[in-house]
ZAMARGU-4260 file (C-alpha; in steps of 0.2 Angstrom, whole numbers, plus 5000, padded with zeros to 4 digits):
<rodrens>
0) 5118/4693/4693 | 5127/4699/4677 | 5112/4691/4665 | 5098/4697/4679 | 5105/4714/4676
5) 5102/4714/4659 | 5087/4704/4659 | 5096/4688/4652 | 5103/4696/4637 | 5122/4701/4630
10) 5126/4717/4636 | 5129/4722/4617 | 5112/4714/4614 | 5104/4723/4629 | 5110/4740/4624
15) 5107/4739/4605 | 5088/4736/4610 | 5087/4752/4624 | 5098/4762/4611 | 5087/4757/4596
20) 5068/4758/4606 | 5075/4775/4615 | 5078/4782/4596 | 5063/4775/4591 | 5053/4782/4604
25) 5063/4801/4604 | 5053/4805/4587 | 5042/4818/4592 | 5026/4816/4580 | 5016/4829/4589
30) 5028/4843/4583 | 5035/4836/4566 | 5015/4836/4560 | 5011/4850/4564 | 5026/4859/4557
35) 5023/4850/4541 | 5005/4854/4542 | 5008/4873/4545 | 4998/4871/4560 | 5004/4878/4579
40) 5016/4870/4591 | 5007/4859/4603 | 5020/4865/4616 | 5011/4880/4614 | 4994/4878/4617
45) 4983/4870/4631 | 4994/4858/4644 | 5010/4861/4633 | 5012/4842/4629 | 5018/4834/4613
50) 5003/4822/4612 | 4989/4817/4603 | 4976/4826/4616 | 4984/4843/4617 | 4986/4843/4597
55) 4968/4839/4597 | 4966/4856/4606 | 4972/4866/4591 | 4955/4859/4583 | 4965/4847/4569
60) 4956/4831/4573 | 4966/4823/4557 | 4982/4829/4564 | 4979/4821/4583 | 4973/4805/4574
65) 4990/4804/4564 | 5000/4812/4581 | 4993/4797/4592 | 4995/4785/4578 | 5014/4789/4576
70) 5017/4787/4596 | 5009/4773/4597 | 5018/4763/4579 | 5034/4770/4588 | 5033/4759/4603
75) 5025/4745/4593 | 5039/4744/4581 | 5051/4744/4595 | 5046/4730/4602 | 5045/4721/4584
80) 5064/4726/4581 | 5069/4718/4597 | 5060/4703/4595 | 5065/4700/4578 | 5083/4708/4576
85) 5091/4708/4594 | 5086/4693/4604 | 5067/4688/4605 | 5056/4692/4618 | 5068/4700/4632
90) 5076/4709/4618 | 5059/4714/4614 | 5055/4720/4634 | 5069/4729/4633 | 5068/4738/4619
95) 5047/4743/4624 | 5057/4751/4639 | 5068/4761/4628 | 5053/4769/4617 | 5042/4774/4631
100) 5058/4783/4639 | 5062/4790/4623 | 5044/4799/4621 | 5044/4805/4639 | 5061/4812/4638
105) 5066/4815/4619 | 5085/4819/4614 | 5081/4831/4600 | 5069/4840/4609 | 5080/4845/4626
110) 5071/4830/4633 | 5053/4837/4638 | 5042/4826/4630 | 5027/4819/4631 | 5017/4810/4644
115) 5018/4793/4638 | 4998/4783/4635 | 5002/4782/4615 | 5017/4775/4617 | 5011/4765/4631
120) 4997/4756/4621 | 5010/4755/4607 | 5021/4744/4618 | 5008/4734/4623 | 5002/4731/4607
125) 5019/4725/4601 | 5020/4712/4619 | 5002/4706/4619 | 4989/4713/4608 | 4975/4706/4614
130) 4978/4717/4634 | 4980/4731/4621 | 4963/4729/4615 | 4957/4727/4632 | 4967/4744/4637
135) 4958/4751/4623 | 4941/4747/4629 | 4944/4753/4648 | 4952/4768/4641 | 4935/4773/4628
140) 4923/4767/4641 | 4932/4779/4654 | 4934/4793/4645 | 4917/4793/4636 | 4909/4794/4653
145) 4921/4804/4661 | 4928/4818/4646 | 4943/4817/4654 | 4958/4808/4645 | 4969/4810/4658
150) 4960/4799/4669 | 4954/4787/4657 | 4974/4783/4655 | 4976/4782/4673 | 4962/4768/4675
155) 4967/4758/4661 | 4986/4760/4666 | 4982/4751/4682 | 4973/4738/4674 | 4986/4734/4661
160) 4998/4724/4672 | 4985/4715/4683 | 4976/4708/4665 | 4994/4702/4659 | 4999/4696/4677
165) 4982/4687/4679 | 4974/4684/4662 | 4989/4683/4649 | 5001/4675/4663 | 5015/4686/4656
170) 5024/4691/4670 | 5039/4699/4664 | 5028/4710/4653 | 5017/4712/4667 | 5031/4719/4678
175) 5037/4731/4662 | 5020/4738/4662 | 5018/4740/4679 | 5034/4750/4679 | 5030/4761/4666
180) 5013/4762/4672 | 5022/4772/4688 | 5032/4782/4676 | 5014/4788/4667 | 5008/4791/4683
185) 5022/4802/4688 | 5019/4812/4672 | 5002/4815/4675 | 5005/4821/4692 | 4999/4838/4686
190) 4984/4830/4679 | 4981/4822/4694 | 4982/4838/4703 | 4970/4846/4691 | 4958/4833/4692
195) 4957/4834/4710 | 4953/4853/4710 | 4940/4851/4695 | 4951/4861/4682 | 4956/4848/4670
200) 4953/4851/4653 | 4941/4839/4644 | 4944/4830/4627 | 4941/4842/4613 | 4944/4855/4625
205) 4952/4868/4616 | 4968/4878/4622
</rodrens>
């Protein structure tokens, strides 16, 4: 039972993977980069989110791209640190979970973070990069047709665990990403309501 609760890791390794992942995930790149550039705090525009889509609403495409890259890489780095330094595949899963939770609830800014899409993708890159490419393709296709970043993320996040389970055969990663997808959908509950009402902001729309 103890091994089951700690995902097959020793408790010190489990705790280290979770904490290191969380601290990496807690880095609020949207805020850090906008402050360094002298731009507006993303929490003061659009949806108030700290992620790349909201940074894009400031009109700074370069800054939005850098925010996206940073939020992705912290998930990928967490998974790689877990894998190579803390206990292999199991630690990688735990570190990925920590990174995602850190992005959603970062300690540095009062536990009010982003909605998790870029970090979700970053974790997926570390766990199964071919499936991450499929996620990106689905996101781009839905976004191109609908112009809604949130809808694209919701669709891609649902497809991801299915692809991991049936195409990649990675059932542990599939279960983790399914859990993260549930959290992602919860964080997008406001977006879902706006999508249903037709009031959701479109990609590139300024705040």
